[in-house]
N, C-alpha and C positions, 0 to 999 in steps of 0.2 A: 251433158256428160254421159258417157257410155258406162253402164254398170255391167261388170263381168261377173259371171257365176261359175263356181267350180263344179266338178262332177258330182260331188256330194250334195251341193245345193240344188242342182237340177234334178238329181235322182229323188230328192225329198219332194220337190214340186210335182214330179210325175208319179210319186208314190211307187217308186221302183228302187231296187238296190243299186248301188254304184256298179256292181258287176253286170246287172241287167242293162244299165245305160251304156256301158262299154260294149256289150254285145249288140245293142241297137245301133251304136255308131258303126260297128263293123258291118252290119247288114244294110246300112244307109237309111235307117228308119228313125234316127234320132234328129233332134234339132241341129242346125249347123253349128260347128265348133271349129276352134283353131288351137294350135299349140303355141302358147305364148310363154316365153321364159321357161320352157320345159314342162309346162302344165297345160292340160286340156281345159280350155275356157269356153264359155258360151255367153253370147250377148243376151241380156235379160229380155230385150224387146223381141228378139228372134225366138226365144223359148216361149214367151207369151203368145206370139203369133202362131207358133207350132201348136200350142194347146188349143187356140181358137179354131184353127184349121181342122182339128179333129172333130169338132162339132158341126162343121159345115155339111149341108146335105150332099149326098153323092151326086156326081154329074149324071145327067140323063143321057142315055145312048140315043142317037138319032136313027 
C-alpha cells in the first residue's frame, strides 16, 4: 500500500517549514509530488529516496 504524506509531514521530515517546502517545489528541488483531491501529496517512498540521494557522493567529472 502506498503511504501518502502531506506538505506538513514532509516539511517536518526535512526539518523545513511548509513555506520552505513550497518554495523548493517551485524551484524543482523538492521530492516529487502530485495534487490529489486538491491537496499536494508526496509518496513516502519517494521522500525517503530523495533524502538518501542527498547523502550520495557527488558524481566525478571525467
